[in-house]
Wavefront OBJ file of the C-alpha trace (Angstrom):
o trace
v -26.237 52.649 97.501
v -28.860 55.389 97.357
v -26.251 58.028 98.238
v -24.126 56.934 95.216
v -26.999 57.305 92.909
v -27.699 60.843 94.084
v -23.967 61.674 93.909
v -23.871 60.386 90.226
v -26.946 62.460 89.394
v -25.367 65.504 90.868
v -22.156 65.027 88.892
v -24.180 64.648 85.656
v -26.160 67.783 86.430
v -22.988 69.729 87.162
v -21.445 68.647 83.907
v -24.532 69.608 81.932
v -24.605 72.982 83.657
v -20.895 73.478 82.811
v -21.585 72.665 79.236
v -24.452 75.058 79.078
v -22.547 77.797 80.759
v -19.723 77.539 78.195
v -22.174 77.793 75.418
v -23.837 80.862 77.022
v -20.594 82.598 77.617
v -19.366 81.938 74.127
v -22.195 83.810 72.426
v -20.668 86.175 69.899
v -20.884 89.886 70.762
v -23.296 92.177 68.937
v -21.547 94.220 66.415
v -21.011 97.885 67.290
v -22.966 100.286 65.056
v -20.983 102.180 62.508
v -21.632 105.654 60.952
v -23.955 105.346 57.963
v -25.735 107.993 55.963
v -26.663 111.396 57.124
v -29.746 112.622 59.051
v -30.613 116.317 58.756
v -32.354 116.534 62.183
v -30.940 113.955 64.559
v -33.035 115.501 67.400
v -36.047 113.725 65.963
v -34.455 110.399 66.926
v -34.689 111.260 70.609
v -38.471 110.946 70.537
v -38.110 107.508 68.918
v -35.747 106.432 71.735
v -38.439 107.171 74.331
v -41.053 105.171 72.332
v -38.548 102.318 71.944
v -38.107 102.004 75.656
v -41.825 101.806 76.142
v -41.636 98.303 74.553
v -39.677 95.228 75.619
v -36.913 93.602 73.590
v -35.734 96.720 71.765
v -32.074 96.315 72.641
v -30.491 96.359 69.144
v -32.837 99.075 67.945
v -32.049 101.401 70.902
v -28.299 100.951 70.295
v -28.622 101.649 66.631
v -30.730 104.743 67.289
v -28.225 106.193 69.756
v -25.394 105.506 67.332
v -27.201 107.214 64.404
v -27.978 110.165 66.653
v -24.406 110.627 67.810
v -22.700 109.875 64.417
v -25.032 112.436 62.776
v -23.978 115.316 65.012
v -26.654 114.975 67.753
v -26.115 117.009 70.907
v -24.653 114.613 73.456
v -25.994 116.666 76.404
v -29.558 116.259 75.126
v -28.984 112.517 74.773
v -27.493 112.218 78.369
v -30.383 114.215 79.765
v -32.951 111.935 77.932
v -31.207 108.801 79.104
v -31.320 110.117 82.632
v -35.084 110.904 82.401
v -35.734 107.509 80.941
v -33.894 105.877 83.758
v -35.899 107.764 86.367
v -39.186 106.698 84.956
v -38.383 103.023 85.304
v -38.432 100.985 88.454
v -34.630 100.849 88.629
v -32.436 99.219 91.108
v -29.065 100.331 92.463
v -27.060 98.465 89.910
v -28.922 99.891 86.937
v -28.227 103.472 88.301
v -24.585 102.471 88.709
v -24.389 101.179 85.202
v -25.845 104.299 83.660
v -23.783 106.577 85.915
v -20.655 104.674 84.879
v -21.458 105.075 81.259
v -21.941 108.833 81.596
v -18.577 109.141 83.414
v -16.810 106.955 80.870
v -18.349 109.136 78.122
v -17.005 112.278 79.746
v -13.518 110.737 80.084
v -13.402 109.504 76.459
v -14.505 112.821 75.001
v -16.218 112.931 71.608
v -14.644 109.825 70.067
v -16.151 106.748 68.415
v -15.335 104.785 71.626
v -17.421 107.273 73.590
v -20.303 106.781 71.317
v -19.980 102.981 71.848
v -20.253 103.615 75.617
v -23.551 105.434 75.195
v -24.774 102.672 72.844
v -24.040 100.151 75.562
v -25.909 102.240 78.084
v -28.970 102.486 75.801
v -28.916 98.793 75.093
v -28.624 98.058 78.841
v -31.605 100.303 79.619
v -33.618 98.774 76.682
v -32.879 95.269 78.051
v -34.393 96.167 81.347
v -37.396 98.127 80.029
v -40.295 98.329 80.359
v -40.795 97.951 84.027
v -43.982 98.368 86.025
v -43.076 101.914 86.724
v -44.542 101.967 90.149
v -41.793 103.836 91.942
v -42.977 107.102 90.304
v -46.472 106.568 91.890
v -44.792 105.908 95.256
v -42.857 109.215 95.033
v -46.000 111.141 94.008
v -47.915 109.657 97.052
v -45.053 110.560 99.343
v -44.970 114.078 97.940
v -48.709 114.555 98.481
v -48.536 113.232 102.047
v -45.577 115.649 102.636
v -47.745 118.547 101.476
v -50.543 117.444 103.789
v -52.961 116.225 101.145
v -55.509 113.607 102.110
v -55.249 110.554 100.037
v -58.338 108.862 101.427
v -61.157 110.015 103.536
v -63.597 107.641 104.981
v -67.311 108.354 104.052
l 1 2 3 4 5 6 7 8 9 10 11 12 13 14 15 16 17 18 19 20 21 22 23 24 25 26 27 28 29 30 31 32 33 34 35 36 37 38 39 40 41 42 43 44 45 46 47 48 49 50 51 52 53 54 55 56 57 58 59 60 61 62 63 64 65 66 67 68 69 70 71 72 73 74 75 76 77 78 79 80 81 82 83 84 85 86 87 88 89 90 91 92 93 94 95 96 97 98 99 100 101 102 103 104 105 106 107 108 109 110 111 112 113 114 115 116 117 118 119 120 121 122 123 124 125 126 127 128 129 130 131 132 133 134 135 136 137 138 139 140 141 142 143 144 145 146 147 148 149 150 151 152 153 154 155 156 157
């Protein structure tokens, strides 16, 4: 009798989970940014991107900024370099590195097309969704470098 009660509860929970999963997976996609207006110096937007990724929940803003930069004639090499630097300052995992690398490769394959801009928008959104991390890996690398050079990190009194 007790087993049947637990089995019924498990079935109810599974059904609730399935309903929630369908709702989650049916969330409409975010619209891709379109070209709008002109900016005389798109390079200034790159500084804003760094600042955006210093805060959490800046996904849409980061995507819009990258789109404005690219649609207004920004240098894609500068953007790729900045995205790479921003990736390295975070506590990233293997999958985040793979995602950004895949976006860079896809961008190179697509050439300078609207679709390639959308790939970079996706990469910026992904990075913004995972920012800001604790950023402790950089400190770990600095300590390892100091130890490699023979620096003393701590000396007893």
